[in-house]
C-alpha positions as CSV (number, residue, x, y, z in Angstrom):
1,M,9.7,-9.3,13.9
2,T,7.0,-6.7,14.3
3,Q,6.2,-7.0,10.6
4,Q,5.6,-10.7,10.8
5,S,3.3,-10.5,13.8
6,H,1.3,-7.9,12.0
7,S,0.8,-10.1,8.9
8,W,0.0,-13.1,11.2
9,A,-2.7,-10.9,12.9
10,Y,-4.0,-9.9,9.5
11,I,-4.3,-13.6,8.5
12,L,-6.1,-14.4,11.8
13,D,-8.5,-11.5,11.3
14,K,-9.2,-12.5,7.7
15,T,-9.9,-16.1,8.7
16,F,-12.4,-15.0,11.3
17,F,-14.0,-12.6,8.9
18,E,-14.4,-15.3,6.2
19,K,-15.8,-17.7,8.7
20,D,-18.3,-15.2,9.9
21,I,-19.5,-14.7,6.3
22,C,-19.5,-18.3,5.2
23,T,-21.7,-19.6,8.0
24,P,-24.8,-17.4,7.2
25,V,-24.3,-17.9,3.5
26,F,-24.1,-21.7,3.9
27,T,-27.2,-21.6,6.2
28,A,-29.1,-19.6,3.6
29,A,-28.1,-22.0,0.8
30,L,-29.1,-24.9,2.9
31,F,-32.6,-23.5,3.6
32,T,-33.0,-22.7,-0.1
33,I,-32.1,-26.3,-1.1
34,A,-34.4,-27.7,1.6
35,K,-37.4,-25.7,0.2
36,T,-36.9,-27.4,-3.2
37,W,-36.8,-30.9,-1.8
38,K,-39.7,-33.1,-2.8
39,T,-42.3,-33.4,-0.1
40,P,-43.3,-36.9,1.0
41,K,-45.6,-38.8,-1.4
42,Y,-48.0,-39.8,1.4
43,P,-50.8,-37.7,2.8
44,P,-50.5,-35.8,6.0
45,T,-51.4,-37.5,9.3
46,D,-54.9,-35.9,9.5
47,E,-55.8,-37.3,6.1
48,W,-54.5,-40.8,7.1
49,Y,-56.7,-40.5,10.3
50,I,-59.8,-39.6,8.2
51,Y,-59.1,-42.4,5.8
52,T,-58.6,-45.0,8.6
53,M,-61.8,-44.0,10.3
54,E,-63.8,-44.2,7.1
55,Y,-62.2,-47.5,6.3
56,Y,-62.9,-48.9,9.7
57,S,-66.5,-47.8,9.7
58,A,-67.0,-49.4,6.3
59,I,-65.5,-52.7,7.5
60,K,-67.7,-52.6,10.5
61,K,-70.8,-52.2,8.2
62,N,-69.3,-54.8,5.9
63,K,-69.4,-52.7,2.7
64,R,-66.9,-51.4,0.3
65,M,-66.2,-47.7,0.0
66,P,-66.3,-46.1,-3.4
67,F,-63.0,-44.4,-2.9
68,E,-61.2,-47.5,-1.7
69,A,-60.4,-48.8,-5.2
70,T,-59.2,-45.3,-6.2
71,W,-57.0,-45.1,-3.1
72,M,-55.4,-48.5,-3.9
73,E,-54.8,-47.5,-7.5
74,L,-53.1,-44.2,-6.4
75,E,-50.9,-46.1,-3.9
76,T,-49.9,-48.5,-6.7
77,L,-49.2,-45.6,-9.0
78,I,-47.1,-43.8,-6.4
79,L,-45.1,-46.9,-5.6
80,S,-44.4,-47.6,-9.3
81,E,-43.2,-44.0,-9.8
82,V,-40.8,-44.3,-6.9
83,S,-39.4,-47.6,-8.1
84,Q,-39.1,-46.2,-11.7
85,K,-37.1,-43.2,-10.4
86,D,-34.9,-45.6,-8.4
87,K,-34.2,-47.6,-11.5
88,E,-33.4,-44.5,-13.5
89,N,-31.0,-43.3,-10.8
90,S,-29.2,-46.6,-10.5
91,I,-28.5,-46.8,-14.3
């Protein structure tokens, strides 16, 4: 009877030991994977704010901005790349 309780205690200790190792390893792997994820394809908030203010001031003055056409082309290009990747992934 003593022998069985000893092996049971060993199993319990081993389980806790493996659990304590697995959690940090899993967390480290998760952070490593998260670093390799693609960042959003849209500019940061401060760039959107600058763009919006320049666009608004151009509309107010009733003129077209030189970068407006470029911005629209980039947006179209980004959207087409995203839809192309979606098509490739669904095949």
